[in-house]
C-alpha positions in Angstrom: 0.0 0.0 0.0 1.4 3.4 -1.0 0.0 6.4 0.8 2.1 9.4 -0.2 0.8 11.4 2.8 3.8 10.0 4.6 7.0 8.0 4.1 9.7 7.4 6.6 13.5 7.0 6.3 15.6 4.4 8.1 17.3 5.8 11.1 20.9 6.8 10.5 23.5 7.2 13.3 27.1 8.3 13.2 29.7 9.5 15.7 28.2 12.9 15.2 24.6 11.7 15.2 22.7 11.8 18.4 22.3 8.0 18.7 19.9 8.8 21.5 21.5 6.5 24.1 20.0 6.4 27.6 21.2 8.9 30.2 23.4 7.4 32.8 21.2 8.8 35.6 17.6 7.6 35.8 15.1 10.4 35.5 17.6 12.7 33.8 17.2 13.9 30.2 19.9 13.5 27.6 20.9 16.8 25.9 22.4 17.1 22.3 23.4 20.2 20.5 22.3 20.3 16.9 25.2 20.5 14.5 23.2 20.5 11.3 19.8 19.4 10.0 19.6 16.6 7.5 18.2 17.4 4.1 14.5 16.6 3.7 12.8 15.4 0.5 9.2 14.6 -0.6 9.9 10.9 0.2 10.8 11.6 3.8 8.1 11.3 6.5 7.4 11.5 10.2 9.7 13.4 12.5 12.5 11.3 13.9 15.6 11.9 16.1 17.7 11.0 13.1 16.6 14.2 11.4 19.5 15.9 13.0 23.3 15.6 13.3 24.1 16.3 16.9 26.9 16.4 19.5 26.3 15.1 23.0 26.1 17.8 25.7 25.5 15.6 28.7 22.4 15.3 30.9 20.1 17.8 32.7 17.0 17.9 34.9 14.5 18.8 32.2 12.0 20.0 34.8 14.3 22.9 35.6 14.9 23.6 31.9 11.2 23.7 31.3 10.4 26.0 34.1 12.7 28.7 32.7 12.5 28.0 28.9 9.1 26.6 28.1 8.6 29.3 25.5 11.5 27.8 23.5 10.6 24.1 24.0 8.2 22.0 21.9 7.7 18.2 21.6 9.1 17.0 18.3 8.7 13.2 18.2 8.3 10.1 20.3 11.1 7.6 21.0 8.7 4.9 21.9 11.3 2.1 22.2 13.1 4.0 25.0 9.9 5.6 26.3 11.1 9.2 25.8 9.9 12.3 24.0 12.3 14.3 22.0 11.9 18.0 22.6 13.3 20.7 20.4 14.7 24.0 21.7 14.5 26.9 19.2 15.4 30.6 19.6 12.6 32.6 21.1 12.9 35.2 18.3 11.3 32.7 15.9 7.5 32.0 15.8 7.4 28.4 14.8 3.7 28.6 13.9 4.5 31.3 11.2 8.0 30.4 10.0 6.9 27.5 7.7 3.6 26.0 6.6 4.4 22.9 8.6 5.4 23.1 12.3 7.7 20.1 12.2 9.7 21.7 9.5 10.0 24.9 11.4 11.2 22.9 14.4 13.8 21.2 12.2 15.0 24.4 10.7 15.5 26.2 13.9 16.4 23.5 16.4 19.5 24.4 18.4 19.2 21.7 21.1 17.4 18.3 21.5 16.3 16.9 24.9 15.4 13.2 25.2 12.9 13.4 28.1 11.5 10.2 29.9 7.8 9.7 29.6 7.4 9.9 33.4 9.0 13.4 33.4 6.8 14.6 30.6 3.7 13.4 32.4 4.7 15.0 35.6 5.2 18.4 33.9 1.9 18.0 32.1 0.2 17.4 35.4 1.7 20.6 36.8 0.4 22.8 33.9 -1.9 25.5 35.6 -5.6 24.7 35.2 -6.2 28.0 33.5 -3.9 26.9 30.7 -4.8 23.2 30.7 -8.5 24.1 30.3 -7.9 26.0 27.0 -9.9 24.4 24.2 -7.9 22.2 21.8 -9.4 21.6 18.4 -7.9 18.8 16.2 -8.2 19.3 12.5 -8.3 15.9 10.7 -8.4 15.5 6.9 -8.0 13.3 3.9 -4.9 15.2 3.0 -4.4 17.4 -0.1 -7.7 19.1 0.7 -6.9 22.6 1.9 -6.3 21.6 5.6 -3.3 24.0 5.8 -5.5 26.8 4.5 -8.3 26.0 7.0 -5.8 25.7 9.8 -4.6 29.2 9.0 -8.1 30.5 8.7 -8.9 29.2 12.2 -5.7 30.7 13.4 -6.8 34.1 12.0 -9.9 34.0 14.3 -9.7 36.2 17.4 -7.9 34.6 20.4 -6.9 31.5 18.5 -3.5 30.1 17.6 -3.1 27.4 15.0 -0.3 24.7 14.8 0.1 22.9 11.5 1.3 19.3 11.9 3.3 18.8 15.0 4.4 15.4 14.0 4.4 13.3 17.2 0.7 12.7 16.5 1.5 11.0 13.2 3.6 8.4 14.9 0.5 7.0 16.8 -0.8 5.3 13.7 2.2 3.0 13.4 3.0 2.7 17.1 -0.5 1.5 18.0 -0.5 -1.2 15.3 -0.1 -4.5 17.0 0.2 -2.8 20.4 -1.5 -4.3 23.5 -4.3 -2.5 25.3 -1.9 -1.4 27.9 0.6 -0.1 25.4 -2.1 1.8 23.6 -3.2 3.4 26.8 0.4 4.5 27.4 0.5 6.1 23.9 -2.8 7.9 24.6 -1.5 9.2 28.0 1.9 10.4 26.7 0.3 12.1 23.6 -2.1 13.9 25.9 0.8 15.0 28.1 2.7 16.3 25.0 -0.5 18.1 23.9 -0.7 19.9 27.3 2.9 21.0 27.1 2.5 22.1 23.5 -0.5 24.2 24.6 1.5 25.6 27.5 4.2 26.6 25.0 1.6 28.2 22.7 0.2 30.2 25.6 3.7 31.4 26.6 4.5 32.5 23.0 1.0 33.7 22.1 -0.4 35.2 25.3 -3.7 36.3 23.7 -4.5 32.8 22.6 -7.5 31.3 24.4 -7.7 28.2 22.2 -5.3 26.1 20.1 -6.1 24.5 16.7 -3.8 21.6 15.9 -3.8 20.4 12.3 -2.8 16.8 11.8 -1.5 14.7 8.9 -4.3 12.8 7.2 -3.3 9.4 8.5 -3.7 10.6 12.1 -7.5 10.2 11.8 -6.8 6.4 12.4 -5.6 7.3 15.9 -8.4 9.9 16.6 -9.8 7.7 19.3 -6.5 7.7 21.2 -6.4 11.5 21.1 -9.9 11.7 22.5 -9.5 9.1 25.2 -7.1 11.1 27.4 -8.3 14.5 26.1 -12.0 14.1 26.5 -12.7 17.8 26.2 -10.9 18.2 22.9 -12.9 19.1 19.8 -12.5 17.5 16.4 -13.0 18.7 12.9 -12.8 16.7 9.6 -12.1 18.3 6.3 -12.4 16.3 3.1 -12.3 16.6 -0.7 -13.6 14.9 -3.8 -11.7 11.6 -4.3 -10.5 12.2 -7.9 -9.2 15.7 -7.1 -7.5 14.5 -3.9 -5.8 11.6 -5.7 -4.9 14.0 -8.6 -3.2 16.4 -6.1 -1.3 13.5 -4.4 -0.2 12.2 -7.7 1.0 15.5 -8.9 3.0 15.9 -5.7 4.7 12.5 -6.1 5.5 13.3 -9.8 7.6 16.2 -8.7 10.2 13.7 -7.6 12.6 13.4 -10.5 12.9 9.6 -10.1 9.1 9.3 -10.3 8.9 11.4 -13.4 11.4 9.1 -15.2 9.6 6.0 -13.9 6.3 7.2 -15.2 7.6 7.7 -18.7 8.5 4.0 -18.8 5.3 3.0 -16.9 7.3 1.8 -13.8 6.2 4.3 -11.1 4.5 1.6 -9.1 7.6 -0.7 -9.3 9.8 2.2 -8.0 7.4 2.8 -5.1 7.4 -0.9 -4.2 11.2 -0.9 -4.2 11.2 2.2 -1.9 8.8 0.3 0.4 11.3 -2.5 0.8 13.7 -0.2 2.5 11.1 1.9 4.3 10.0 0.3 7.6 6.7 2.2 7.6 5.6 1.0 4.2 6.0 -2.7 5.2 2.7 -2.5 7.0 0.4 -0.6 4.6 -2.7 -1.7 6.5 -1.8 0.5 9.4 -2.0 3.6 7.1 -4.9 2.5 5.0 -7.0 -0.1 7.0 -9.2 -1.1 4.1 -6.1 -2.6 2.5 -6.3 -5.3 5.2 -9.5 -6.5 3.7 -9.2 -8.9 0.8 -12.2 -7.4 -0.8 -10.1 -4.3 -1.6 -6.5 -5.6 -1.5 -7.1 -8.3 -4.1 -8.7 -5.8 -6.5 -6.0 -3.1 -6.4 -4.4 -2.9 -9.8 -0.7 -2.1 -10.3 -1.3 1.6 -10.4 -0.4 4.4 -8.0 -3.8 6.1 -8.5 -5.5 2.9 -7.1 -3.3 2.8 -4.0 -4.0 6.5 -3.4 -7.7 5.9 -3.8 -7.7 3.2 -1.1 -5.9 5.6 1.2 -8.5 8.3 0.6 -11.3 5.7 1.0 -9.9 4.4 4.2 -9.9 7.8 5.8 -13.4 8.6 4.6 -14.6 5.2 5.8 -13.0 5.7 9.2 -14.5 9.2 9.6 -17.9 7.8 8.7 -17.5 5.1 11.3 -16.4 7.7 14.0 -19.3 10.0 13.1 -21.8 7.1 13.5 -20.8 6.4 17.1 -23.5 7.0 19.8 -22.2 10.5 20.2 -21.0 12.0 16.9 -17.2 12.2 17.1 -16.7 15.3 15.0 -18.1 18.7 16.1 -17.9 19.8 12.4 -17.3 18.3 9.0 -16.4 20.5 6.0 -15.9 19.9 2.3 -13.0 21.6 0.6 -15.3 22.5 -2.3 -17.6 24.4 0.1 -14.6 26.2 1.6 -13.5 27.3 -1.9 -17.0 28.3 -3.0 -17.9 30.3 0.1 -14.6 31.3 1.6 -14.9 33.5 4.6 -18.7 33.0 4.4 -18.4 29.5 5.8 -16.4 30.5 8.8 -19.2 31.8 11.1 -21.0 28.5 11.0 -17.8 26.6 11.5 -16.6 28.7 14.5 -20.0 28.2 16.0 -20.0 24.5 15.5 -16.6 24.3 17.3 -17.8 26.5 20.1 -15.3 29.2 19.3 -16.0 33.0 19.5 -17.2 34.7 16.3 -14.6 36.5 14.2 -14.5 40.3 14.5 -13.8 42.6 11.6 -10.1 42.5 12.1 -10.1 38.6 12.1 -12.4 38.5 9.1 -10.0 40.8 7.2 -7.1 38.4 8.1 -9.1 35.5 6.8 -9.7 37.3 3.5 -5.9 37.9 3.1 -5.2 34.2 3.9 -7.6 33.1 1.2 -5.7 35.1 -1.3 -2.5 33.2 -0.7 -1.2 29.6 -1.2 -1.2 28.3 2.3 1.7 25.9 1.6 3.8 28.5 -0.3 7.5 27.9 0.6 6.9 24.2 1.2 8.0 21.3 -1.1 4.4 20.1 -0.7 2.8 23.3 -2.2 0.3 22.5 -4.8 0.9 23.7 -8.4 -2.7 23.3 -9.4 -1.8 21.1 -12.4 -3.7 17.9 -13.2 -1.6 14.7 -13.3 -4.0 11.9 -13.8 -4.9 10.4 -17.2 -8.3 9.2 -18.3 -7.5 5.6 -17.5 -6.5 6.4 -13.9 -9.6 8.4 -13.4 -11.6 5.4 -14.4 -9.6 3.2 -12.0 -10.5 5.6 -9.2 -14.2 5.1 -10.0 -13.8 1.3 -10.1 -12.1 1.3 -6.7 -14.8 3.5 -5.1 -17.5 1.1 -6.5 -16.1 -1.5 -4.1 -17.3 0.4 -1.0 -20.9 -0.3 0.1 -21.7 3.4 0.7 -18.8 5.7 -0.3 -19.0 4.7 -3.9 -19.0 8.2 -5.4 -16.1 10.6 -5.7 -18.2 13.5 -4.4 -19.7 11.5 -1.5 -21.1 13.7 1.3 -20.4 12.6 4.9 -23.4 12.8 7.2 -23.4 16.1 9.2 -21.3 18.0 6.8 -21.6 21.8 7.4 -23.7 23.3 4.7 -24.5 26.9 3.7 -28.1 28.1 3.7 -29.7 27.1 0.4 -27.4 24.1 -0.3 
């Protein structure tokens, strides 16, 4: 299964790499100074300690570091094998929410120091976050990917008293880490993710004092771990953004084709072969069912043709199917569902209803003007993932998408409307 929403490299260590060995003193946190950041490509994926070349700087009591420098510290990724969270320290002159369309990339670019903090310490610090901060509303923005989620995240951030964070990447890891995990291990993942969320919110409140709520945009695959997010953050709110299947797959396909190797492979009709070879050296891709659960079902898996568009369709369909299942629980999981097409058609006009559904204050004139400016820009500008707006699918691939959708008992149309989707008056 190939879901180009994410791909992960193998970890690389060297004498100058952090290696992330355990601290000699229990309860202490390992410190590494960042020497340089490794080059990132479209085929890279989730945040990882191996993203940095580092030099060891000993050990510290992270509780003391946090008390004086929380405005410079944010959780970057989980080191689940050693039960630690990797925190990044960045200069307080940089606003990581504004520096780059993706928070994890801003963290990478500006990291000066890494801290490997034991789970127990992270949870202790989270428990000590003042109630006034811990009670700030947290809104998780889920999506199918390639559907304007970065744009919507910025629009929500434009609202009065709200700060938005686009893709802090420790959430993405949950999808793989929970696969095959015991109930106890999944409970631990939920607890440490909730603790990281509280510390991220504490950082946001320190760096954005006016913020009364925090919007956290997630990678598309994170919807498969939405229940873990909600279990230890019961007051969190959830929003799902989706887009027509053909347009979504087309956008993903165009993004993948920006990789020179993939452009060459397509000319000789070998793009799927190349992706399968990449999967052999990519630990995350060895278990495609974790990232596209419908692939685990023979009904879909045995009918997927050797075509990248078909793989991407199953990825889209899996997210839509999961969102539908969540929404049909006894208490609807998502406070709001929005179609990308409606966001494009109505722009700022859709925001009052969305803010109301999320129990956020209405936007004032200044906030509305900010939203209008945001809509006039490409939200991913400056990122390797920025959309070019060009179509990449051919007629055969478009027909393949329709054939794959026909396999689902309900979501069998590219423009399927999820129950409860926010609609404008007259629609």
